[in-house]
C-alpha positions in Angstrom: 171.7 151.4 324.6 167.8 151.0 324.5 166.1 153.9 322.6 164.0 156.5 325.1 160.4 157.5 324.1 158.8 160.3 325.1 157.0 160.3 329.0 154.3 162.1 330.3 155.1 164.1 333.8 152.1 166.2 335.4 150.3 165.5 332.2 152.7 166.8 329.9 154.5 165.5 327.2 158.8 165.5 328.1 160.7 163.9 325.3 164.2 162.6 325.7 167.3 164.6 325.7 170.8 163.3 324.9 173.4 165.4 325.6 176.8 165.7 323.9 179.6 164.0 325.8 183.4 165.2 325.1 186.2 163.1 326.6 188.5 165.7 329.0 191.0 166.6 326.8 188.7 167.4 324.1 186.4 169.0 326.7 189.1 171.1 328.0 190.0 172.3 324.1 186.6 173.3 323.7 186.1 175.2 325.9 189.6 177.2 325.7 188.8 177.5 322.2 185.4 179.1 322.9 186.6 181.2 325.4 189.7 182.6 322.9 186.9 183.2 320.5 184.8 185.4 322.6 187.8 187.0 324.4 188.0 188.4 320.5 184.5 190.0 320.7 184.7 194.0 321.2 182.0 196.7 321.0 182.8 198.5 317.7 180.7 201.7 316.8 181.9 202.6 313.2 180.3 200.6 310.6 180.6 199.7 307.1 177.4 200.2 305.0 178.1 196.2 303.6 175.1 194.9 303.2 174.1 191.7 305.7 171.5 188.9 304.4 168.2 189.0 306.3 168.9 184.8 306.5 171.7 185.8 308.5 169.7 188.3 311.0 167.3 186.0 311.6 169.6 183.2 312.6 171.0 185.5 314.8 167.5 185.9 316.3 166.7 182.5 316.8 169.7 181.6 318.4 168.8 184.1 321.1 165.6 183.0 321.4 166.7 179.3 322.6 167.6 181.4 325.9 166.4 179.9 329.0 163.2 182.3 330.3 160.9 182.2 333.5 158.2 179.3 333.3 159.7 179.4 329.3 157.1 182.3 328.5 160.3 183.6 326.3 159.2 187.0 326.9 160.8 189.1 324.0 160.4 190.4 320.7 163.4 191.1 318.4 162.6 193.7 316.1 164.9 193.8 313.2 165.1 196.7 311.2 166.8 197.6 307.8 164.5 200.6 306.6 166.9 203.6 306.0 164.2 205.8 306.7 163.4 204.4 310.0 166.5 203.9 311.0 167.2 207.8 310.2 163.8 208.7 312.7 165.3 206.6 315.4 168.9 208.3 315.2 167.3 211.3 315.7 165.3 210.1 318.4 168.0 208.6 319.9 170.4 211.6 320.0 168.1 214.0 321.6 167.7 211.7 324.2 171.5 210.9 324.6 172.1 215.1 324.0 169.9 215.4 327.7 171.8 212.5 329.5 175.2 213.9 328.4 174.5 217.6 329.4 172.3 217.2 332.3 171.5 213.7 333.7 174.9 212.5 333.5 177.4 213.1 336.7 181.1 213.8 336.8 182.2 210.4 338.0 179.9 208.6 334.8 181.5 211.3 332.1 185.1 210.5 333.7 184.5 206.5 333.3 182.8 206.4 329.6 186.1 209.2 329.2 188.3 205.8 327.9 185.8 204.3 325.3 185.3 207.8 324.0 181.7 208.4 323.4 179.2 211.1 323.1 175.9 212.0 322.4 176.6 211.4 318.8 175.2 207.7 317.6 175.9 207.3 313.5 176.3 203.7 314.2 172.1 203.5 314.3 171.9 205.2 310.3 174.9 203.4 309.0 175.3 199.7 310.5 173.1 198.0 307.7 170.8 196.2 310.2 169.4 197.6 314.3 168.0 195.1 316.4 165.5 196.4 319.5 165.2 194.1 322.2 161.7 194.3 323.5 160.8 192.6 326.6 157.1 191.5 327.3 156.3 192.6 330.7 153.1 190.5 330.5 150.3 188.8 327.9 146.9 189.2 327.1 145.1 185.6 326.1 141.1 186.0 325.5 141.0 189.4 326.9 142.8 188.1 330.1 146.5 189.7 331.3 149.1 187.6 332.6 152.0 188.5 333.6 155.5 187.0 332.7 158.1 185.8 334.9 161.7 186.8 336.0 161.0 189.2 332.9 164.7 191.3 333.0 166.7 188.2 333.5 165.4 186.1 330.7 165.8 189.5 328.1 168.9 189.7 329.5 170.5 186.3 329.3 168.3 186.4 325.4 170.2 189.3 324.6 173.7 188.1 325.8 172.9 184.9 323.4 172.1 187.2 320.7 175.5 189.3 321.0 177.4 185.9 321.2 175.4 184.7 318.4 176.3 187.8 315.9 180.2 187.6 316.6 179.7 184.3 315.9 178.7 185.2 312.5 181.4 187.4 311.9 179.8 190.9 312.5 180.0 193.2 315.3 177.5 195.1 317.4 177.5 197.1 320.6 175.0 197.3 323.6 173.0 201.3 323.4 170.7 202.0 325.9 169.0 205.4 325.5 167.4 206.5 328.3 164.3 206.8 328.6 163.9 204.3 325.7 159.9 205.2 325.5 160.1 206.5 321.8 161.3 203.0 320.6 158.0 201.0 321.4 155.7 204.3 319.9 158.0 204.5 316.7 158.1 200.7 316.3 154.1 200.9 316.9 154.9 198.4 319.6 151.8 197.0 321.7 151.5 198.2 325.5 152.9 194.8 326.8 156.4 195.8 325.5 159.3 197.3 326.3 162.4 198.9 324.9 165.3 196.5 326.4 168.1 197.4 324.3 169.6 198.7 320.6 172.3 196.7 318.9 173.7 197.8 315.6 174.6 195.1 313.6 176.6 194.5 310.5 180.4 194.4 309.5 183.3 196.8 310.8 184.2 200.2 308.8 187.9 199.7 307.5 189.9 200.7 309.4 187.7 200.9 313.0 189.8 201.1 316.2 188.3 200.1 319.4 190.0 201.1 323.0 192.6 198.9 324.5 191.1 197.6 327.5 191.9 194.7 329.4 189.4 192.4 331.1 189.2 191.6 334.5 191.2 188.3 335.2 189.6 185.2 336.5 190.7 185.5 340.2 188.5 188.7 340.0 185.4 187.8 338.4 184.8 184.2 340.4 185.1 182.5 343.6 185.7 178.7 343.3 184.1 176.8 346.7 186.1 173.0 346.3 
């Protein structure tokens, strides 16, 4: 097969892309195996203090940053925190917001929906996990003193966060998605620039042994999909 070379489109370089290709049996096997692996993923709230190397966290973040984004602006910053003092400060601030949410902001229906998950305003995992990652969305950029809005920011950071969670699971670690609301305290505490907004907080580490998770079932395929053939 003749090797392909880079070409110019609209004046920009485009390089050849060669997609991996599997026969039908291997494709089915790989898709089934990946589904089963991802189906074993659970949100875990009890963490071991066992350390996780920085290099693993770096690879997880690099994987998340392969996500597609609007106009390839990659409108995200992942803040990885292992400093114990800073984690403690974040926990105190997060729990302050959570107490207010559980006491005054949350409806009875919301509380009832959360009951099977056994959540409350206490968030010890912020301190217990060896790392927390705060995913921040970059709403706009400053380039040469000119403000440029990014595109599809929420969609882009949402996709990247999903890939971050998959990468954490792939590394044999656990996490959960924590969204204290409002989250302004995180951008201030982490001294992030004005164009960034905290989007998600994820503790990352090994599960405490033993750990327990709710006995839940995911919706079956027929409830989450429609096929038009």
